[in-house]
C-alpha positions in Angstrom: 56.6 -21.3 -63.8 58.1 -18.4 -65.7 57.6 -17.8 -69.4 59.5 -15.0 -71.2 59.2 -14.4 -74.9 62.1 -11.9 -74.9 60.2 -9.1 -76.5 59.3 -5.7 -75.2 56.4 -3.4 -75.2 56.4 0.3 -76.2 56.6 2.3 -73.0 56.4 6.0 -72.4 60.0 6.9 -71.8 61.2 5.5 -75.2 63.5 3.2 -73.5 63.6 -0.6 -73.7 63.0 -2.5 -70.5 62.0 -6.0 -69.6 58.5 -6.6 -68.4 59.5 -8.2 -65.2 62.4 -9.7 -63.1 61.8 -12.6 -60.6 63.6 -12.1 -57.3 65.1 -14.7 -54.9 63.5 -14.4 -51.5 64.2 -16.9 -48.7 61.8 -15.0 -46.4 58.8 -15.0 -48.7 56.6 -17.1 -46.4 57.3 -14.8 -43.5 56.6 -11.7 -45.6 53.3 -13.3 -46.7 52.3 -14.2 -43.1 52.9 -10.7 -41.7 51.1 -9.1 -44.6 48.1 -11.4 -44.3 47.9 -10.8 -40.6 47.6 -7.0 -41.3 45.1 -7.5 -44.1 42.9 -9.7 -41.9 43.1 -7.2 -39.0 42.6 -4.0 -40.9 40.5 -4.8 -44.0 37.6 -6.9 -45.2 39.4 -7.8 -48.4 39.2 -11.5 -47.6 35.4 -11.4 -47.4 34.4 -8.2 -49.2 31.2 -7.8 -47.1 28.9 -4.8 -47.5 31.0 -2.6 -45.1 34.2 -2.8 -47.1 35.1 0.6 -48.5 37.4 -0.6 -51.3 35.8 -2.2 -54.4 38.7 -2.1 -56.9 41.8 -4.1 -57.7 44.2 -1.4 -56.5 43.6 -0.6 -52.8 45.3 2.3 -51.1 46.0 1.6 -47.4 47.6 3.1 -44.3 51.0 2.0 -45.5 52.8 3.5 -42.6 50.9 1.3 -40.1 51.3 -1.6 -42.5 55.1 -1.2 -42.6 55.3 -0.9 -38.8 53.9 -4.4 -38.6 55.8 -5.9 -41.5 59.4 -5.9 -40.4 60.5 -8.8 -42.6 59.4 -6.9 -45.7 61.2 -3.8 -44.6 64.4 -5.8 -43.9 64.2 -7.6 -47.2 63.9 -4.4 -49.2 66.6 -2.7 -47.1 68.9 -5.6 -48.1 68.1 -4.7 -51.7 69.1 -1.1 -50.9 65.5 0.0 -51.4 63.5 2.3 -49.2 59.7 1.8 -49.4 57.7 4.9 -50.2 54.2 3.4 -50.3 52.4 0.0 -50.3 49.1 -0.9 -51.9 47.1 -4.1 -51.8 46.0 -5.7 -55.0 43.0 -8.0 -54.8 41.0 -10.1 -57.3 37.8 -11.8 -56.3 36.5 -13.5 -59.4 37.7 -15.5 -62.4 37.6 -12.5 -64.7 40.9 -11.3 -63.2 42.0 -7.8 -64.1 41.5 -6.2 -67.5 44.3 -4.8 -69.7 45.7 -1.6 -68.2 48.7 0.6 -67.6 49.4 1.8 -64.1 49.3 5.5 -63.3 52.7 7.3 -63.4 55.1 8.5 -62.4 56.3 5.2 -61.0 57.2 2.5 -63.5 59.1 -0.2 -61.5 57.5 -1.7 -58.5 58.0 -4.9 -56.6 54.9 -7.2 -56.2 54.9 -9.9 -53.5 52.5 -12.8 -53.5 50.5 -13.0 -50.3 47.5 -15.4 -50.8 46.1 -17.6 -53.6 48.5 -16.6 -56.3 49.2 -20.1 -57.8 47.7 -20.5 -61.2 47.3 -16.7 -61.6 49.3 -14.9 -64.2 50.3 -11.4 -65.1 50.6 -11.0 -68.9 52.2 -8.1 -70.8 51.1 -7.0 -74.3 52.7 -4.9 -77.0 50.7 -1.7 -77.5 51.6 1.6 -79.0 50.4 3.9 -76.2 50.5 6.9 -78.5 47.3 5.5 -80.1 45.5 5.0 -76.8 43.2 7.8 -75.4 43.7 9.0 -71.8 41.1 9.1 -69.0 41.2 10.2 -65.4 41.3 7.6 -62.6 39.4 7.5 -59.4 42.4 9.1 -57.8 42.4 12.0 -60.2 45.4 10.9 -62.2 45.6 10.5 -66.0 46.0 7.0 -67.5 45.8 5.2 -70.8 42.4 3.7 -71.1 42.7 0.2 -72.5 39.4 -1.1 -71.1 37.7 -1.8 -74.4 40.8 -3.2 -76.2 40.5 -6.7 -77.6 43.7 -8.6 -76.5 43.1 -11.3 -79.2 44.6 -9.0 -81.7 47.6 -8.1 -79.5 51.1 -9.7 -79.2 51.7 -11.1 -75.7 55.3 -10.3 -74.9 55.7 -11.8 -71.4 54.0 -13.8 -68.8 54.7 -14.8 -65.2 52.9 -16.9 -62.6 52.8 -14.7 -59.5 54.3 -17.1 -57.0 57.5 -15.2 -56.2 58.4 -11.6 -55.7 58.6 -9.8 -59.0 60.1 -6.5 -60.0 57.2 -5.3 -62.1 57.2 -3.0 -65.1 53.8 -1.3 -64.7 54.3 1.0 -67.7 53.8 -1.8 -70.2 50.1 -2.7 -70.8 49.3 -5.8 -68.7 46.5 -7.8 -67.2 45.9 -10.5 -64.6 44.6 -13.9 -65.8 43.1 -16.3 -63.3 43.6 -20.0 -64.1 41.0 -22.7 -63.6 42.6 -24.2 -60.5 43.2 -20.9 -58.8 41.7 -20.1 -55.4 40.2 -16.7 -54.5 40.6 -14.1 -53.3 44.0 -13.4 -54.8 46.0 -11.0 -52.7 49.3 -9.4 -53.7 51.1 -6.4 -52.2 52.8 -3.8 -54.4 55.7 -1.8 -53.1 56.8 1.5 -54.5 60.2 3.0 -53.6 61.9 6.4 -53.3 64.4 5.1 -55.9 62.9 2.8 -58.5 64.6 -0.6 -59.0 65.0 0.0 -62.7 68.3 -1.8 -63.0 66.5 -5.2 -62.7 64.5 -4.4 -65.8 67.4 -3.2 -67.8 69.4 -6.5 -67.5 
């Protein structure tokens, strides 16, 4: 299911872009299989036991090793004329989902791929004037707009997508992840960043 309200948020570059664009992908099942094999072999994200080193939604990984074992993902992105610069794993382990946030720059356009338990989970984008939002420093030492205490009930939701297909993702518009009542957990998504951002998909 895809819901678009045909409205746009206020984003840093003073340009108007869509919140997302859904991609066709005949090899999505194989991409998910290869990615999940790597996640199971190299992380504890599916169980989150006490030895697991990552405790956040955004998980940096050895993306070079990941890509060496994910040939279908590499080929798919190559067909889109995109060269992958980095991959991260996004994980959610409870019904609270992920609070409203804006991803760190400088990358705005990423492609997110559903890997596990993404049915009845939704990314929602909201209209926020970021010039009124204070900045903090992330765990990675990067500045970001701190929306943690914002009440979304007073904000306009401008777009929503159920994360069941690959999505060109505008991470510069404030967004959150909502977990529906029938969703299974953990929810696993991979986020790909590129040497040349796929901005054209968001300008259509």
